C-alpha positions, 0 to 999 in steps of 0.5 A: 766211612770217611769219617772212620778212615780219618779216625786217627787224622790231625783234625780228630786229635784235636777235636776229640780232646776236651781237656785240650780246650779247658787247659788252654785258656788256664795256661793263658791265664798263667801266661798273662798273670806272669806278663801283667802282675794283676793284683789279688783278689780281683782275677779270683773274683771275676773268676768265681763270678763266671763260673758260678754263672756257668753253673747256673746257665748249664742247668738251663741250656737244653738245646745243642744250638745253645752250647755256646752260652755255656763256652762264652762263660766257661773259657773266660772263666778259666782264663781268669782262674788261671791269672788268680791261681798264678797270682796266688801261688806266687813265690814273692808273696810269701818271700820273706828273704829279701828283708833278711838277705845279706845276714849271715845267720843260721838258716834251716832249709829243706832240699827240694831238688838235687841239681848237680854234683861235681867234684867238690860242690853241690848245688840244690834248690832249697825252701827256707823256713826259719832263721836263727841267731843271737835273738832267737828263732824267727820265721822266714820263708823263701826259695834259694839256690844252694851251693855246698862245698863237699866235706869228707866228713859228711855225706851229701845231702838228698832230696828232703833233707833238712839243713842247717847252713850258717852262711849269707843269702844274697839276691841272684842279680848277676848280668849274663854275657851276651848270648851266655847263660842267664842264671836269673832267668833260670832260677825265677822259672823256678820261683827262686830269687836268691842264692846262698854258698856254704863252704866246709864246715858251714852246713850240716844235715839236721834231719833226713828226709821222709817222703817219696822221694827219700824213700828211694834215696838209698835205692838210688846211692845203691845203684850209683854205687853198683855202677862204680863197682862195674867193669865200665871205664869212667867215660861209659860209666858217666853215659850210663848214669846220664841214660838211666838215672839223669845224672850227667855230672861225670859226662865230660864237655866234649860229650855234652857238646856232641849231644847238643850239636847233634840234637840228641841231648833229650836222651840224657834227660831221664824224661818222657822217652825213658818212662815211655820205653819202660811202659812200652816194654811192660805193655809189650810183656803183660798183653800176652796174658789177655784183654780180660778186665781183670788182667788189664787192672793187674797188668796197669797195677804192675805197670804204675808200681814199676813206673813209680819206682822207677820215678823215685830211683832217678830223684822224682825230678819234675821231668820224670813226675810229669812223664809218669803222670801222664802214663798213670792216666793211660794205665787208668784209662786201660783199667777202666776199659776206656781209650783215652786220646793221647792229646786228651791225656797230655791236656789233663796231666799238663792241667793237673800239674800245672794246678799243683805248680803253676810255676812249671809253665815257666820252665824250659823243661816242661815246655819242651817236654810237653811240646815234644809229646804233643808233637808226637800225639798230633803229627805221628799217625798222620806222618805214618799214613804218608808211607806204607813200609813193605816190611817190619824193618822198614815200618820200624825205621819210618816209625822212628823217622816220624816220631823224630819229625813229629817231636821236632816240629813242635819243639824246634821254634822254642828251642830256637828262641832258647838256644839261638841254634839248629841241629841240622842233622838231628833226623839221622842222629835220632834215628840212630841214638834213640834205638841204641839209648833203648837198647842202652836203657834195657841193657842198663837194667839187666847190667844192675841185675846181673852184674854179680853173676861172674859170666853173665855179668861180664857179657852185659858189660861188654854188650853195654860197653859196645852200645855206649861206644856206638852211641858216643861215635855217632853223636860225635860224627853228626856233631861235627858234620859241615853246618851241624849247628848253625846259629839261627836267631829269632824272638819271641813273636817270631816264635809264635809265627812259626808255631801258627805256620806249623799248624797252618801246614798241617792243616794243608797237607794232613786236612787239605783245608784250602783256607789254610794256604792263604793264612800259611802264605800270609804267616810266611810273608810276616815272618820274612818281613820281621826277620829282614827288620830285625837283621836291619836293627841288628846291623845298626846296633852298637854296644860296648861289653866287659864280660863275667869273667872272674880271673881276667879283663875281657872287653868288646866292642860290637859294631853291627856284624863286627865284634872286636875283643880287647884282651891280653890274653884268651884261655879255652873258656874265655873263647868260648864266651867270645864264640857264643857272643859272636853267635848270639849277634851273628857277627861275620867278622871278629878281631882281637886287639890288646886292651886300648887306653881309650875309645870314643863312640859317638862322642862317648869317651871310654878310658881304661886306668892302669899304672896309678897316678903317674899313668893318668893323662893331663885330661882324664876326663871320660863318660866311662871309666874301667879300673884295671889294677890296684894301683892307687889313684887320687880319686878326688883329684882326678875324677871329682872335678868332672866325675864320669857320667856313665860311671866306673867299671870295677875289673875282676883282676882288682883286689877286693879291697880296692874294689871296696874303696872304689864302690864306696867312693862312688856312693859318696859322690853319687857316680854309677859303679858296676863290679864285674866280680860281684854283678856279672857283665856290663853292657852298655848299649849306644847309637854309633861307634868310632875308634879313635885314630 
């Protein structure tokens, strides 16, 4: 009887998940292969040998106590299989763009996903399969981040469309600002190393798409057009598109910031929560027809049809496909009359999706989606058992609280590591916003269906506007409360320690395992020790930074927890850059000064050159020179005798012609050069710092 009472415990959720035990070593192999880059085909050969031995051993193991022999072969085999699969599917194995980049030819590309659409540009992921020039057509392979300038005479491309692009492909190598968005790492997580920018007249759709996503492209555009024709204002229409279709391009910066700071940004990404809402509504509707086998099959088939149609209309993005694949397993289990544990189904979905595309393991959206669902699967029922609500309304409220806590438990460490901040008011914000978004999803669907009916359409639009205003008001309220989004800085190892602490906490509070208390105490001591050491290292760190700004020169000097910014002016965009930098290093103070002529940093001299030859000092020697204007300098006279050992930094305000001259001179004289406009931010670590008096 005791075991029956714990059938939905944290312990049983793990024990009754054989796919979890198979998926973890496979995922571990994918991670190890990305970290150590083993040579092909050795992991594959070793995996094949171990799996063959496992198959042979499985036939000879008869007794229960000998099962460990199969596991001793199976789990290392799956680990090596994951390593081999990652190496085999690595995009660099087939990428030929590195040899053909920097040449302007006609590229044939196929759109794999539309990322965003702005007023004048569109960003997409695309795969190149051919290149054509005067010598003919030749094969080319590789992925690109494609940016298109909108052409009023051409329809925007969709997923699966084949494009002809006459432009240059270049490597994604811009250095991000401290704490800023790292476009290189983001693109690399999708297997993309190159980018392409095509202006008006440089691209056209060669062949329209065929396939799953393209089948729904017309419906997706019609839905968007219907919303344009509705009586909603631009602000509410943008939020409906974000909630229903995952199109966040029409949200303004303040709306996005409010959702981020309140910890509710996930409701604007069409993913597992949206698919779960549709699944739950359909399951509740169809369960009234009974539980006979025939009705279960019909019910599951109808649910699958609706879910996959919704996935197509929302653009068949990876997050929606992941969620739809997971709920497909639930439907298949329901059709077979078998109850599959949520952890087991989630692990099976992860295994199949990573088998299809191992690059997903490095994508933050994949990690957060699965960790959120894993948290709900592991902790939701144990949290619900902590309190028995006296009525239905409180039970519903407690279920929302439990879901929010369960999801946040498993996503918080990764979010802290990735974003360096924590939304303190996530619990009350999600308690209100998630419920309103659920009503918004259903209300948006009703508006699309009934907007052409004179009375009902107006009523639906009015109700939806009220819901959207409540969502916006709630996110604004929690986003700007005191201490709403404090900076919290951890590294990868501390993120792993936090996950161990969470699992040990669950073992202590839900399972009452005494041994977990000692482990929990040890992990907390380890976390605090590493946190203190990192703070000590941070306080001794000094760096010189030139920001990645294309329009003006902005420099900064880090001295422990003090940040000094050198610039003649700061606009709103630049202030955000500086604030991101300040939060990233945990600066306790910040000063803003005009750009000086010289800094001395632990015997390292940094000099800004401006005004031409007449302004050059008698002793122009320096370790690092920052060229700030288009004035002409006699480089042979001033720099050749004592060239700067740390090189030159070319400010973004310098013209393209002068920057080309300086890059050529530096190449001829073997002097390092960094062009901010081409290469992004310049970051120079140093050991000590002293401002010249």
